[in-house]
C-alpha positions as CSV (number, residue, x, y, z in Angstrom):
1,M,-25.1,-154.8,-97.1
2,S,-27.9,-157.0,-95.3
3,L,-30.1,-159.0,-97.3
4,T,-33.0,-161.2,-97.2
5,F,-33.5,-164.6,-97.9
6,S,-35.1,-163.6,-101.2
7,S,-32.5,-161.2,-102.1
8,I,-29.4,-163.4,-101.2
9,N,-31.1,-165.6,-103.7
10,S,-31.8,-162.8,-106.7
11,Y,-27.9,-161.8,-105.8
12,R,-26.8,-165.6,-106.2
13,K,-24.2,-164.9,-109.1
14,E,-22.8,-162.0,-107.7
15,T,-22.4,-163.8,-104.4
16,I,-20.7,-166.9,-105.8
17,F,-18.4,-164.4,-107.7
18,Y,-17.5,-162.5,-104.7
19,L,-16.5,-165.9,-102.8
20,F,-14.7,-166.7,-105.9
21,L,-12.9,-163.4,-105.7
22,Y,-12.1,-164.3,-101.9
23,V,-10.6,-167.6,-102.8
24,T,-8.2,-166.0,-105.0
25,L,-7.3,-163.7,-102.3
26,I,-6.5,-166.8,-100.0
27,I,-4.6,-168.5,-102.9
28,S,-2.4,-165.5,-103.3
29,F,-1.9,-165.3,-99.5
30,I,-0.7,-169.3,-100.1
31,F,1.9,-168.2,-102.7
32,S,3.0,-164.6,-101.3
33,E,1.8,-162.6,-103.5
34,N,3.6,-159.3,-103.8
35,S,2.2,-157.4,-107.0
36,T,3.3,-154.1,-105.6
37,G,7.1,-155.1,-105.8
38,G,7.8,-153.8,-102.4
39,A,5.1,-155.5,-100.0
40,I,7.5,-158.0,-98.6
41,K,10.2,-155.8,-97.9
42,D,8.5,-153.1,-96.4
43,Y,6.9,-155.7,-94.3
44,L,10.1,-157.5,-93.6
45,N,11.8,-154.1,-92.9
46,Q,9.0,-153.3,-90.2
47,K,9.4,-156.6,-88.5
48,S,12.5,-155.3,-86.7
49,A,10.4,-152.2,-85.6
50,S,7.7,-154.7,-84.4
51,Q,9.9,-156.7,-82.5
52,G,11.7,-153.6,-80.9
53,F,8.2,-152.2,-79.5
54,A,7.3,-156.0,-78.4
55,D,10.8,-156.1,-76.5
56,E,11.7,-152.3,-75.5
57,F,8.8,-150.4,-76.0
58,L,9.6,-146.9,-74.6
59,K,13.3,-147.1,-76.2
60,T,11.7,-148.2,-79.7
61,F,9.2,-145.4,-79.4
62,Y,11.6,-142.2,-79.0
63,E,13.8,-143.9,-81.3
64,Y,11.8,-144.9,-83.9
65,D,13.0,-142.7,-86.7
66,T,16.1,-144.9,-86.3
67,F,14.6,-147.5,-88.0
68,A,14.8,-148.2,-91.7
69,T,10.6,-147.0,-92.4
70,R,8.5,-144.1,-92.9
71,H,5.4,-145.9,-91.9
72,S,3.2,-144.8,-89.2
73,P,4.3,-146.5,-86.0
74,V,0.5,-147.1,-84.8
75,L,-0.3,-150.3,-86.8
76,I,3.4,-151.7,-86.0
77,I,2.5,-151.0,-82.4
78,F,-0.5,-152.8,-82.9
79,L,1.0,-155.9,-84.5
80,S,3.9,-156.1,-81.7
81,L,1.2,-157.3,-79.0
82,F,1.0,-160.4,-81.0
83,E,5.0,-160.5,-81.4
84,K,5.2,-160.3,-77.5
85,I,2.7,-163.3,-77.0
86,N,4.9,-165.3,-79.8
87,V,1.9,-165.9,-82.2
88,P,2.9,-167.3,-85.4
89,D,3.5,-164.4,-88.2
90,V,1.2,-166.6,-90.8
91,F,-2.0,-166.0,-88.0
92,I,-0.8,-162.6,-87.9
93,R,-1.1,-162.0,-91.5
94,L,-4.0,-164.2,-92.1
95,T,-5.9,-162.0,-89.5
96,H,-4.8,-158.9,-91.2
97,L,-5.8,-160.2,-94.5
98,H,-9.7,-160.8,-93.2
99,L,-9.5,-157.5,-91.3
100,C,-8.9,-155.6,-94.7
101,L,-12.0,-157.4,-96.1
102,L,-13.7,-154.3,-94.4
103,L,-12.5,-152.4,-97.5
104,P,-14.9,-153.6,-100.0
105,F,-17.6,-153.7,-97.5
106,V,-17.1,-149.7,-96.5
107,F,-16.6,-148.9,-100.1
108,Y,-20.2,-150.7,-101.0
109,K,-21.8,-149.0,-98.2
110,C,-20.3,-145.3,-99.5
111,L,-21.6,-146.2,-102.9
112,S,-25.1,-147.1,-101.6
113,I,-25.4,-143.7,-100.1
114,K,-24.1,-141.8,-103.3
115,F,-26.2,-143.8,-105.8
116,S,-29.0,-144.6,-103.6
117,G,-31.4,-145.1,-107.2
118,V,-28.9,-147.4,-108.7
119,D,-29.3,-151.1,-109.3
120,K,-27.2,-152.9,-106.4
121,K,-25.8,-155.1,-108.9
122,I,-24.1,-152.2,-110.8
123,L,-22.5,-151.3,-106.8
124,F,-21.3,-154.9,-106.7
125,F,-19.7,-154.9,-109.8
126,L,-17.8,-151.7,-108.9
127,V,-17.1,-152.8,-105.5
128,S,-15.4,-156.2,-107.1
129,L,-12.7,-154.2,-108.9
130,I,-11.3,-153.4,-105.0
131,F,-10.1,-157.4,-105.2
132,L,-8.0,-156.7,-108.4
133,S,-6.2,-154.0,-107.1
134,P,-2.6,-155.1,-106.5
135,T,-2.1,-152.8,-103.4
136,F,-5.2,-154.0,-101.9
137,R,-4.1,-157.8,-102.7
138,S,-0.5,-157.1,-101.7
139,L,-1.0,-155.4,-98.6
140,S,-3.5,-157.3,-97.2
141,I,-1.6,-160.3,-97.4
142,W,1.5,-158.5,-96.2
143,P,0.3,-156.0,-93.4
144,D,0.9,-152.2,-94.0
145,S,-0.6,-149.0,-92.4
146,R,-1.3,-147.4,-95.8
147,L,-4.1,-149.9,-96.4
148,S,-5.2,-149.8,-92.9
149,G,-5.6,-146.1,-93.3
150,L,-7.4,-146.1,-96.6
151,I,-10.1,-148.3,-94.7
152,L,-10.4,-145.6,-92.3
153,F,-10.5,-142.9,-94.8
154,T,-12.9,-144.7,-97.0
155,L,-14.8,-144.8,-93.6
156,S,-14.9,-141.3,-92.8
157,I,-16.2,-140.8,-96.4
158,Y,-19.0,-143.1,-95.5
159,Y,-19.8,-140.4,-92.5
160,F,-19.3,-137.5,-94.8
161,L,-22.1,-139.2,-97.0
162,Q,-24.1,-139.5,-94.3
163,F,-24.0,-136.1,-93.5
164,D,-24.2,-134.6,-97.0
165,E,-27.7,-136.8,-96.9
166,S,-29.3,-135.9,-93.5
167,K,-27.3,-132.7,-92.4
168,N,-27.0,-134.3,-88.7
169,F,-23.8,-133.0,-86.9
170,K,-23.6,-136.2,-85.6
171,F,-22.0,-137.6,-88.7
172,A,-19.7,-134.4,-89.2
173,I,-18.1,-135.5,-85.6
174,Y,-17.8,-139.1,-86.5
175,N,-16.1,-138.1,-90.0
176,V,-13.1,-135.9,-88.0
177,F,-12.9,-138.7,-85.7
178,V,-12.3,-141.4,-88.2
179,L,-10.2,-139.2,-90.4
180,A,-7.8,-138.5,-87.5
181,F,-7.6,-142.5,-86.7
182,S,-6.8,-143.0,-90.4
183,A,-4.2,-140.2,-90.5
184,Y,-2.2,-141.6,-87.8
185,L,-2.3,-144.9,-89.4
186,S,-1.2,-143.1,-92.9
187,P,-0.4,-139.3,-92.2
188,N,-1.1,-138.8,-96.1
189,F,-4.9,-138.6,-95.4
190,S,-4.8,-135.8,-92.9
191,V,-4.6,-133.4,-95.9
192,F,-8.2,-134.3,-96.8
193,S,-9.6,-132.9,-93.4
194,I,-9.2,-129.4,-95.4
195,F,-12.0,-130.6,-98.0
196,F,-14.3,-132.1,-95.6
197,L,-14.0,-129.2,-92.9
198,I,-14.8,-126.7,-96.0
199,N,-18.0,-128.7,-96.8
200,F,-19.3,-128.2,-93.3
201,I,-18.2,-124.5,-93.5
202,L,-20.2,-124.2,-96.3
203,Y,-23.4,-125.6,-94.2
204,Y,-22.8,-124.2,-91.3
205,G,-21.0,-121.0,-91.9
206,F,-17.3,-120.1,-90.9
207,F,-18.2,-118.5,-87.4
208,S,-20.6,-121.1,-86.3
209,R,-20.7,-123.1,-83.1
210,Q,-20.6,-126.5,-85.0
211,I,-17.3,-125.4,-86.8
212,L,-15.8,-123.9,-83.5
213,Y,-16.6,-128.0,-82.1
214,L,-14.9,-129.1,-85.1
215,V,-11.6,-127.2,-85.0
216,I,-11.0,-127.6,-81.7
217,I,-12.1,-131.8,-82.0
218,N,-9.4,-131.5,-85.0
219,L,-6.5,-129.7,-82.9
220,L,-6.9,-132.3,-79.9
221,L,-6.6,-135.4,-81.8
222,A,-3.7,-133.6,-83.7
223,F,-1.5,-132.6,-80.9
224,P,-0.6,-136.0,-80.0
225,A,0.9,-136.6,-83.8
226,F,2.2,-132.8,-83.7
227,Y,4.2,-133.4,-80.0
228,Y,5.5,-136.8,-81.0
229,I,7.1,-135.6,-84.4
230,F,7.9,-131.7,-83.6
231,I,8.4,-131.5,-80.0
232,L,10.0,-135.1,-79.2
233,D,11.9,-134.7,-82.6
234,V,10.8,-138.1,-83.5
235,N,10.5,-137.2,-87.5
236,F,10.2,-140.9,-89.3
237,L,8.3,-138.8,-92.0
238,L,11.7,-137.8,-93.5
239,K,13.0,-141.0,-93.8
240,S,13.6,-141.9,-97.8
241,A,11.8,-145.0,-99.5
242,A,13.8,-144.6,-102.7
243,I,16.2,-147.0,-104.1
244,G,19.6,-145.2,-104.0
245,I,18.6,-142.0,-102.6
246,G,21.2,-140.1,-100.1
247,G,20.5,-139.4,-96.9
248,S,21.4,-135.7,-97.3
249,E,19.0,-135.4,-100.1
250,K,15.5,-133.1,-99.6
251,I,12.5,-136.1,-99.2
252,I,9.6,-133.4,-98.9
253,F,8.3,-131.2,-101.5
254,N,11.5,-131.7,-103.5
255,N,10.0,-130.9,-106.8
256,F,6.5,-130.1,-107.1
257,F,6.4,-130.5,-110.7
258,N,7.1,-134.1,-110.6
259,D,4.1,-134.6,-108.2
260,I,1.6,-132.9,-110.7
261,L,2.7,-134.4,-113.9
262,I,3.2,-138.2,-112.4
263,T,-0.3,-137.7,-110.2
264,F,-2.3,-136.4,-113.3
265,S,-1.0,-139.6,-115.3
266,I,-1.9,-142.0,-112.7
267,V,-5.2,-140.6,-112.1
268,F,-6.0,-140.9,-115.8
269,F,-5.0,-144.6,-115.8
270,Y,-7.9,-145.1,-113.5
271,L,-10.3,-142.9,-115.4
272,V,-9.4,-144.7,-119.0
273,P,-12.1,-147.4,-119.2
274,F,-14.9,-145.1,-117.8
275,I,-14.0,-142.3,-120.3
276,F,-13.7,-144.7,-123.1
277,L,-17.2,-146.2,-122.4
278,K,-18.4,-142.9,-122.1
279,I,-19.7,-143.6,-118.3
280,I,-17.9,-140.3,-117.3
281,K,-19.3,-137.6,-119.3
282,I,-16.6,-135.1,-120.3
283,N,-18.0,-131.6,-122.3
284,N,-15.6,-129.5,-123.9
285,V,-12.3,-131.2,-123.7
286,F,-11.4,-129.2,-126.9
287,D,-12.4,-126.0,-125.6
288,I,-9.7,-123.3,-126.1
289,K,-9.7,-122.0,-122.7
290,N,-9.2,-126.0,-121.3
291,I,-6.4,-126.6,-124.0
292,L,-4.7,-123.5,-122.9
293,I,-4.8,-124.1,-119.3
294,S,-3.6,-127.6,-119.7
295,L,-0.9,-126.6,-122.2
296,I,0.4,-124.1,-119.5
297,I,0.2,-126.7,-116.8
298,F,2.2,-129.2,-119.0
299,L,4.5,-126.8,-120.1
300,I,5.6,-125.6,-116.6
301,C,5.8,-129.1,-115.4
302,V,7.5,-130.4,-118.1
303,L,10.4,-127.6,-118.0
304,N,10.9,-128.4,-114.4
305,F,10.4,-132.5,-114.4
306,N,13.5,-134.4,-113.0
307,Y,12.1,-137.5,-111.6
308,N,14.9,-139.9,-111.4
309,Y,13.7,-143.5,-113.0
310,S,16.4,-145.3,-111.2
311,Y,15.0,-144.0,-107.7
312,S,11.8,-146.1,-108.8
313,G,8.2,-145.3,-108.9
314,G,6.7,-142.9,-111.1
315,G,3.5,-144.6,-112.0
316,I,2.9,-147.1,-115.0
317,F,3.2,-144.9,-117.9
318,F,6.2,-143.0,-116.8
319,K,7.7,-146.6,-116.0
320,L,6.4,-147.8,-119.4
321,S,8.0,-144.8,-121.2
322,N,11.4,-145.4,-119.6
323,Y,11.3,-149.1,-120.1
324,F,10.2,-149.3,-123.9
325,F,12.0,-145.9,-125.3
326,N,14.7,-145.0,-122.6
327,N,12.9,-141.5,-122.4
328,N,10.2,-139.7,-121.1
329,Y,8.5,-138.8,-124.3
330,L,5.9,-141.4,-124.2
331,F,4.7,-140.3,-120.9
332,Y,5.1,-136.6,-121.6
333,F,2.3,-137.3,-124.2
334,I,0.1,-139.4,-121.9
335,S,0.6,-136.5,-119.4
336,F,-0.7,-133.6,-121.5
337,F,-3.4,-135.9,-122.6
338,S,-4.1,-136.8,-118.7
339,I,-3.8,-132.9,-117.7
340,L,-6.3,-131.9,-120.8
341,M,-9.2,-134.5,-119.9
342,I,-9.0,-134.3,-116.0
343,C,-9.0,-130.1,-116.5
344,S,-12.3,-130.7,-118.2
345,L,-13.7,-133.2,-116.0
346,I,-13.3,-131.3,-112.8
347,S,-13.6,-127.6,-114.0
348,K,-16.0,-124.9,-113.2
349,K,-16.5,-126.9,-109.6
350,Y,-14.0,-125.8,-106.9
351,L,-14.4,-128.7,-104.6
352,N,-13.2,-130.8,-107.4
353,I,-10.3,-128.7,-108.0
354,L,-9.6,-128.7,-104.1
355,L,-9.8,-132.4,-104.2
356,L,-7.3,-132.9,-107.2
357,V,-5.0,-130.4,-105.3
358,L,-5.4,-132.5,-102.2
359,I,-4.6,-135.8,-103.9
360,I,-1.3,-134.2,-105.1
361,L,-0.4,-132.9,-102.0
362,N,-1.0,-136.4,-100.0
363,N,2.1,-137.4,-101.6
364,P,4.6,-134.8,-101.0
365,Q,7.8,-137.3,-100.8
366,Y,10.2,-137.0,-103.5
367,T,9.5,-141.1,-104.8
368,I,5.9,-141.4,-106.1
369,Y,4.4,-144.8,-106.1
370,H,1.5,-146.1,-108.0
371,K,0.6,-147.9,-105.0
372,Y,-0.2,-144.8,-103.2
373,F,-3.1,-144.4,-105.5
374,D,-4.6,-147.8,-105.8
375,P,-7.4,-148.7,-105.2
376,F,-7.5,-144.8,-103.5
377,I,-8.4,-142.9,-106.7
378,L,-11.1,-145.5,-107.6
379,I,-12.7,-145.3,-104.1
380,V,-12.5,-141.2,-104.4
381,F,-13.7,-140.5,-107.8
382,L,-16.6,-142.7,-107.2
383,T,-17.7,-141.1,-104.1
384,I,-16.7,-137.5,-103.2
385,F,-15.8,-135.9,-106.5
386,S,-18.9,-134.8,-108.5
387,F,-19.4,-135.2,-112.1
388,N,-21.6,-136.6,-114.6
389,L,-21.8,-140.6,-114.3
390,D,-23.8,-142.7,-116.1
391,L,-23.5,-145.9,-114.3
392,K,-26.1,-147.9,-116.1
393,K,-23.8,-148.3,-118.9
394,V,-21.5,-150.1,-116.4
395,Y,-23.7,-153.3,-116.3
396,Y,-24.2,-153.9,-120.2
397,K,-22.2,-157.1,-120.8
398,K,-19.6,-155.9,-122.9
399,N,-18.9,-152.6,-120.8
400,N,-18.3,-154.6,-117.5
401,L,-16.2,-157.2,-119.4
402,L,-13.9,-154.7,-120.5
403,I,-13.7,-152.9,-117.3
404,F,-12.9,-155.9,-115.3
405,A,-10.3,-156.8,-118.0
406,Y,-8.5,-153.7,-117.8
407,F,-7.9,-153.7,-114.1
408,L,-7.3,-157.7,-114.3
409,F,-4.6,-156.9,-116.9
410,F,-3.1,-154.4,-114.6
411,L,-3.0,-156.8,-111.8
412,I,-1.4,-159.4,-114.1
413,I,1.2,-157.1,-115.5
414,S,2.0,-155.9,-111.9
415,N,2.8,-159.7,-111.1
416,L,5.0,-160.3,-114.4
417,K,6.8,-157.3,-114.1
418,L,8.4,-158.9,-111.0
419,I,9.4,-161.9,-113.0
420,L,10.8,-159.9,-115.8
421,L,12.6,-157.8,-113.2
422,V,11.0,-154.4,-115.0
């Protein structure tokens, strides 16, 4: 994003706007914004583990699964280095906040490759939406491995796009390494290695030397995590994050139909303004085949749906449905419409379908929180999904105001819900 003096002058409004967004983040830091609802609690919970690593590293390392967290220990170990030298907590958090500013930067670099012919002002605007993300704001203020993992995951997308453009094998290797580091911070991202590897196979061939190298690198990078979780049996991933869920209940893949319905509804939430403004072009929504496929998926999921509202999570539409009507009917209606629209959008493109399946699999735990998809969905849909986009419409004054207002309203609601105790 290097700019000459003349280009900085031409982007003066964007520069001032970004400075304004940065100032809002600093103000939120001062006032301890917690728009995800659980950021402060999660951070305070992991402080005991962080202090444990600082005081007795090996004991904490081997008994990490006894702590009340299912977050990867990697970021916590890093933060414990600050604990060990008694760095003030406010300095640790402020440093983390500024490191998190890498996310909009890397996202911009991805968009610059994917949409090289599009006006950079449009790309600046799309990146600015990151600053309206409750997850980005809360988890940059209250350090959490999910956001750190997302930064590296987005960087792995950047290298994948570099590979897609140049077909230079070194970018495939960079992609594998960075994605592995992303998965060590947030294991959910590990499933996307399947998507990237299939793309590399389609180019090089299944039995090629390059694919053999990539598979070996993947296995070597995954071995420490495999050994730690399955051989040493420090399985922190099975810790429950749900309110009221019992320790004896199944946490992983409890009900795949819950995952499908909730994920479709949350993904649709992020696509709404782009679909409404016809920036995303969707054809054949009401095609008979599309309706039948959507209806079958919907009915199977509804008949097996049993997500417990008292356990928290479920996404914005699930929460709204239960809060206002004390039932799932509104959620079901929106979910069917979500399936109908998204199936039409991704149909006939198998890599799109694979990506959607991986998005569902990337959250196999019983509780599904909206924060897991924010701003992750916005990033993946604008970078590695393949569908018709008319980004010129983004910069129509009415359109960019509506898009910005939509995500700003979500941020405001996310903060208000804490006051109203939703």
